[in-house]
C-alpha positions in Angstrom: -0.1 -0.1 -0.3 1.4 3.3 -0.4 2.1 5.6 2.8 -0.7 8.2 3.7 1.7 11.6 2.5 2.3 10.0 -1.3 -1.8 9.0 -1.3 -2.5 12.5 -0.1 -0.7 14.4 -2.6 -1.9 11.5 -5.8 -5.3 12.9 -4.6 -4.6 16.1 -4.8 -3.2 15.7 -8.0 -6.1 13.8 -9.2 -8.4 16.6 -7.6 -6.8 19.4 -9.8 -6.3 17.9 -12.8 -10.3 15.9 -12.5 -12.1 19.1 -12.4 -15.7 19.8 -14.2 -15.9 21.9 -17.1 -18.6 23.5 -19.5 -17.7 23.6 -23.5 -14.5 22.8 -24.9 -11.5 24.0 -23.0 -9.5 25.7 -25.0 -12.5 28.5 -26.0 -13.2 27.9 -22.2 -9.5 29.2 -21.4 -9.9 32.2 -23.8 -13.1 33.4 -21.8 -11.3 32.9 -18.7 -8.6 35.1 -19.3 -10.5 37.3 -20.9 -13.3 37.8 -17.7 -9.8 38.3 -15.1 -8.6 41.1 -17.4 -12.1 42.7 -17.6 -12.6 42.2 -13.8 -8.9 44.0 -13.7 -10.4 46.7 -15.7 -13.9 46.8 -13.9 -15.4 47.9 -17.0 -16.8 46.9 -20.3 -13.8 47.1 -23.2 -13.8 49.2 -25.5 -11.4 47.3 -27.6 -10.4 43.0 -26.8 -6.9 42.3 -28.1 -6.4 38.4 -27.7 -3.0 36.7 -28.7 -2.7 33.1 -28.8 -0.5 30.2 -29.1 -0.9 27.9 -32.4 -2.1 24.9 -30.2 -5.3 27.3 -28.6 -5.9 28.5 -31.4 -6.4 25.2 -33.2 -8.8 23.9 -30.7 -10.8 26.4 -30.5 -11.6 27.6 -34.1 -14.1 24.8 -34.9 -15.9 23.4 -31.4 -19.3 25.2 -30.4 -19.7 27.3 -28.0 -22.4 26.5 -24.8 -25.8 28.4 -25.1 -25.3 30.0 -27.8 -25.7 28.0 -31.0 -22.0 29.6 -31.6 -18.9 28.1 -33.2 -15.2 29.6 -32.3 -13.6 32.5 -30.3 -14.9 35.4 -30.6 -18.3 35.1 -29.1 -16.6 32.7 -26.2 -14.7 36.6 -25.9 -17.6 38.6 -26.4 -19.2 36.7 -23.4 -16.1 36.4 -21.2 -15.8 40.3 -21.0 -19.8 40.6 -20.3 -21.0 38.1 -18.4 -17.9 35.4 -17.3 -16.6 35.3 -13.9 -13.3 33.9 -12.8 -13.7 32.1 -9.9 -15.6 29.7 -12.2 -12.4 28.6 -13.6 -13.5 26.0 -16.8 -17.2 27.0 -15.7 -16.8 30.3 -16.3 -19.9 31.1 -18.7 -22.3 29.2 -17.2 -24.7 32.5 -16.5 -24.8 32.8 -20.2 -28.6 33.7 -21.6 -30.2 34.1 -24.1 -30.1 38.2 -24.0 -27.0 38.2 -22.9 -26.2 35.9 -26.1 -27.9 38.6 -28.7 -25.6 41.7 -26.7 -22.7 39.5 -27.2 -23.5 39.2 -30.8 -23.8 42.9 -30.6 -20.5 43.9 -29.4 -19.1 41.5 -32.1 -20.5 43.5 -34.5 -18.8 47.0 -33.6 -15.5 44.9 -34.7 -14.0 45.8 -31.2 -11.9 42.5 -30.4 -9.4 40.7 -32.2 -7.6 37.6 -32.4 -4.2 36.6 -33.5 -1.4 34.2 -33.0 0.8 35.7 -30.3 4.6 36.2 -31.6 7.9 34.0 -30.8 8.2 31.5 -28.5 5.5 31.2 -26.0 4.5 27.9 -24.7 2.1 25.0 -26.0 -1.0 26.7 -24.2 -0.8 30.1 -23.6 -3.4 32.6 -23.8 -2.8 36.6 -23.6 -5.9 39.0 -23.5 -5.5 42.9 -23.3 -8.2 44.8 -22.7 -8.6 48.6 -22.8 -11.2 51.5 -22.0 -9.9 55.2 -22.7 -7.0 55.2 -21.4 -6.6 52.3 -18.9 -5.5 49.2 -20.2 -5.7 45.5 -18.0 -3.0 42.5 -18.5 -3.9 38.3 -18.3 -2.3 35.6 -19.2 -3.0 31.9 -18.9 -0.1 29.7 -19.6 1.0 25.5 -19.2 -2.6 24.7 -17.7 -5.8 26.0 -18.8 -6.5 27.9 -15.1 -3.3 28.9 -14.5 -2.7 33.0 -14.1 1.1 33.9 -15.0 0.5 37.5 -15.3 -2.2 40.4 -14.2 -1.5 44.1 -15.1 -3.8 47.5 -14.4 -2.2 49.9 -15.9 1.0 50.2 -14.7 0.5 48.0 -12.2 1.9 44.2 -11.7 -0.4 42.4 -9.5 1.1 39.3 -10.7 4.4 37.7 -12.6 5.1 34.1 -12.6 5.8 33.8 -16.0 9.7 32.6 -15.6 8.1 29.6 -13.4 7.4 26.3 -14.2 3.3 25.3 -13.5 5.6 22.8 -11.0 6.6 25.2 -9.2 3.8 27.1 -8.3 0.8 24.8 -8.6 3.1 22.1 -6.3 5.5 19.5 -7.3 4.3 16.9 -9.7 3.6 13.9 -8.6 6.2 11.8 -9.8 4.2 8.3 -11.4 4.5 5.0 -13.1 2.0 2.6 -14.0 3.1 0.4 -11.2 2.6 3.4 -9.1 -0.4 3.9 -10.7 -2.4 1.0 -9.9 -0.7 0.4 -6.3 -2.9 3.5 -5.9 -6.0 3.0 -7.1 -6.4 -0.5 -5.9 -4.9 -0.2 -2.4 -5.9 3.2 -0.9 -8.8 3.5 1.1 -12.0 2.8 -0.9 -13.7 6.2 0.9 -10.9 8.3 0.0 -11.6 7.3 -3.7 -14.8 8.5 -3.1 -15.0 11.4 -5.8 -14.3 10.1 -8.7 -18.2 8.7 -8.5 -18.7 12.6 -9.5 -16.6 11.6 -12.8 -19.5 9.2 -13.5 -22.2 11.3 -12.4 -21.6 14.1 -14.5 -20.7 12.0 -17.8 -23.2 9.5 -18.1 -25.3 12.4 -17.7 -23.9 14.1 -20.7 -24.6 11.0 -22.5 -28.0 10.4 -21.7 -28.6 13.8 -22.6 -26.7 13.7 -26.2 -29.3 10.8 -26.9 -32.7 12.9 -26.9 -31.2 15.5 -29.5 -29.2 16.6 -32.3 -25.9 17.1 -31.4 -22.7 17.4 -33.6 -22.1 14.6 -36.2 -24.7 12.4 -33.2 -22.6 9.6 -33.4 -23.6 8.2 -30.5 -27.4 8.4 -31.2 -26.9 7.1 -34.6 -25.3 3.6 -33.0 -28.6 3.4 -31.1 -30.5 3.2 -34.0 -32.2 0.0 -35.8 -30.1 -0.2 -39.2 -26.3 0.1 -36.7 -28.5 -2.4 -33.8 -28.6 -4.5 -36.7 -25.4 -4.8 -37.9 -23.6 -3.8 -34.6 -26.2 -5.8 -32.3 -27.0 -3.7 -28.1 -23.9 -5.7 -27.3 -22.1 -4.2 -24.5 -19.4 -2.9 -26.9 -22.0 -0.6 -29.1 -22.9 0.5 -25.5 -19.9 1.6 -24.7 -19.3 3.4 -28.3 -22.5 5.2 -28.5 -21.8 6.7 -24.8 -19.3 7.8 -25.4 -19.7 9.6 -28.5 -22.8 10.4 -27.5 -21.2 12.7 -24.5 -18.2 14.2 -27.0 -20.8 14.2 -29.6 -22.7 17.1 -26.9 -19.7 18.8 -25.7 -18.4 19.4 -28.9 -21.5 21.2 -30.5 -22.1 23.0 -27.4 -24.7 21.9 -25.1 -24.7 23.8 -21.9 -24.0 21.0 -20.0 -20.7 20.3 -17.3 -18.4 17.4 -18.2 -15.7 16.1 -15.9 -12.3 16.5 -17.7 -8.8 15.1 -17.4 -6.2 17.1 -18.1 -7.8 20.0 -19.3 -9.3 18.3 -22.0 -13.6 17.2 -21.3 -13.1 14.9 -23.8 -10.9 13.2 -21.9 -12.7 13.2 -19.1 -15.1 11.5 -21.4 -13.1 8.8 -22.3 -11.1 8.3 -19.3 -14.7 7.8 -17.5 -17.8 6.7 -19.4 -16.4 3.6 -21.3 -15.4 2.1 -17.7 -18.8 2.8 -16.3 -21.1 1.5 -19.1 -18.4 -1.4 -18.4 -19.6 -2.1 -15.0 -22.8 -1.2 -15.3 -23.2 -3.9 -17.6 -21.7 -6.5 -16.4 -22.5 -6.1 -12.6 -19.4 -4.5 -10.8 -19.5 -3.5 -7.0 -19.3 0.1 -6.2 -16.0 -0.7 -4.5 -14.2 -2.1 -8.4 -16.1 0.9 -10.4 -14.5 3.0 -8.4 -11.3 1.4 -8.4 -11.3 1.4 -12.2 -12.6 5.2 -12.9 -9.4 5.9 -10.6 -6.8 3.5 -12.6 -8.1 4.7 -15.7 -8.6 8.8 -15.0 -4.6 8.4 -13.1 -3.1 6.9 -15.9 -4.2 9.4 -18.2 -2.8 12.0 -15.7 0.3 9.9 -15.8 0.9 9.9 -19.6 0.2 13.4 -19.6 3.0 14.6 -17.7 5.4 13.8 -20.3 3.3 14.4 -23.0 2.1 17.8 -22.3 -1.1 19.3 -21.9 -1.4 20.1 -26.0 0.1 18.3 -28.9 -0.3 17.0 -32.2 -1.3 13.3 -31.3 -5.5 13.0 -30.2 -5.9 12.4 -27.1 -8.3 10.2 -27.3 -5.4 8.3 -27.5 -4.2 8.7 -23.7 -7.6 8.7 -22.5 -8.1 5.5 -24.5 -5.4 4.2 -22.4 -6.8 4.7 -19.8 -9.8 3.2 -20.1 -8.7 0.2 -21.7 -6.5 -0.1 -17.8 -9.3 0.0 -16.2 -12.1 -2.4 -18.0 -9.0 -4.3 -17.8 -9.4 -4.4 -14.2 -13.4 -5.0 -14.2 -12.6 -8.1 -16.6 -10.0 -9.2 -13.6 -7.4 -8.8 -14.6 -4.1 -7.7 -12.6 -0.8 -5.5 -12.9 0.4 -7.6 -15.5 -3.1 -7.5 -17.5 -3.0 -3.8 -17.4 0.8 -3.3 -18.4 -0.7 -5.4 -21.8 -3.5 -3.6 -22.3 -1.1 0.1 -22.2 1.3 -1.9 -24.7 -1.2 -3.2 -27.0 -2.9 0.4 -26.9 0.8 2.0 -27.6 1.1 -0.5 -30.4 -2.2 0.8 -32.7 -3.2 4.4 -32.2 0.0 5.7 -31.6 0.5 8.7 -34.3 -3.4 10.0 -34.5 -3.5 13.1 -35.0 -5.4 16.5 -33.0 -6.7 18.1 -36.0 -8.8 20.6 -33.6 -11.9 20.4 -31.2 -14.6 19.9 -33.1 -17.6 17.6 -33.8 -16.3 15.2 -35.6 -14.1 14.4 -32.2 -16.5 12.2 -31.3 -15.4 9.5 -34.6 -11.8 9.6 -32.7 -12.9 8.9 -29.6 -14.6 6.3 -30.6 -12.1 4.8 -32.5 -9.4 4.8 -29.2 -12.2 3.4 -27.4 -12.8 0.2 -29.6 -9.3 -0.3 -29.1 -9.3 0.0 -25.6 -11.7 -2.8 -25.7 -9.5 -4.8 -28.3 -6.8 -4.1 -26.0 -8.0 -5.4 -22.7 -9.7 -8.0 -23.9 -6.5 -9.1 -25.8 -4.5 -8.7 -22.5 -7.0 -11.0 -20.6 -6.0 -13.9 -23.3 -2.2 -12.8 -22.2 -1.1 -11.9 -25.8 0.4 -8.5 -25.7 3.0 -6.8 -27.8 6.5 -7.3 -27.7 9.7 -5.3 -27.8 10.3 -6.7 -31.3 7.5 -4.7 -32.5 7.4 -0.9 -33.2 8.0 1.7 -30.5 7.2 -1.2 -28.0 9.7 -1.6 -25.3 10.1 -4.5 -22.5 9.6 -1.3 -19.9 6.4 0.0 -19.9 7.3 3.5 -18.7 9.4 3.7 -21.7 6.9 2.1 -23.8 4.9 5.7 -22.5 7.9 7.8 -23.1 7.9 6.6 -26.7 4.5 7.4 -27.5 5.1 10.6 -25.8 8.3 11.6 -27.6 6.5 11.2 -30.6 3.6 13.0 -30.1 5.5 15.9 -28.3 8.4 16.2 -30.5 8.2 14.1 -33.3 5.1 15.5 -34.2 6.2 18.9 -33.9 6.1 19.8 -37.7 2.7 17.6 -38.4 1.3 20.4 -35.5 2.5 23.4 -37.6 1.3 21.7 -40.9 -1.8 20.5 -39.3 -2.5 24.1 -38.1 -1.3 26.0 -41.4 -4.1 23.6 -43.7 -6.3 24.6 -41.1 -6.6 28.6 -41.1 -5.9 27.9 -45.3 -8.1 25.9 -46.6 -11.6 26.9 -48.7 -15.3 27.0 -47.0 -16.7 23.7 -49.1 -18.4 20.6 -47.1 -19.8 17.9 -47.8 
């Protein structure tokens, strides 16, 4: 069993990384930064200049903004300035109303907002908002984490400046993890200490159920429950895992006004780390203790992988989250640490290289691909089948395999990331 002090450090890490969010976290981070700058200015800005890292811009271009029926950053910035409250964190726009949306549309029509790439070298997650009114000026900067303010100023007064510090230095030393430590924490921690993960199951399953009641995004989740689809796939545990997980993603990417529990700054990662495990547990009659431990194993595995991958990268986050859910499902199938390492190796052998081309409705398709691979990887692991070190980037040591995966996503795919953004910002407007 992990000592109490270390258990507390891991629990604190999970509580920081597994938090509620409304809407896609990248535009919400921009709205949050705008809200804080407007609070410092203490009036509605006459002009707002927004400067972003490429990864933030990429992930905010094509996603729905909750409660607005609109897509993209401009409406998120306008609402952040009008009704955003920074104390809400990633739920910054939860007070939105139809009247405020109309007012924000008029604000946009006055051409008061400018959005651009930040020049020079900046973190992959970087948001800078400057709000001006008359001769007054307020600046807020978020970096490295979606809610981490590193700079605040109003007029000539600097209120906060952490731009030279790392997130680990300012938010507490990053907890060093290995897959073995993740597993030991999940399966040996007193069960009452893991009760906080129940809220992730409640929120993310509710998001899936909500999506089944309407048409959101490409409606992949709802489509998978249709008569034709059930004839092809059957009303099976596997089809339910796919439909519920993609449905929650459908609603979130379309801008439904519902909260989800995120993981490492991503709502889709939170969904993919939660829903497959929760559905499997419910359909197989797992106990509450087994379900909690499986969910913690899933979420903490995703957090562990993101420690070396980084918040935003060219690698689709569903690869990370689905690897977590594969571990959770393997545990629920009766697997121990050996089988869980095999599930991770199988996942890395399959999904490495799936690109992130921004947050958008079609993310549900990628999430469903990740989740289907998660189930296959778990089934193989339980049957004693594991990709070996003579194959591709897999190492005998599972932690080195994870580092191989994250090195490719973080460093090897950097040029891919730039090309994806270039394509996204220069393509035509035609479609099917």
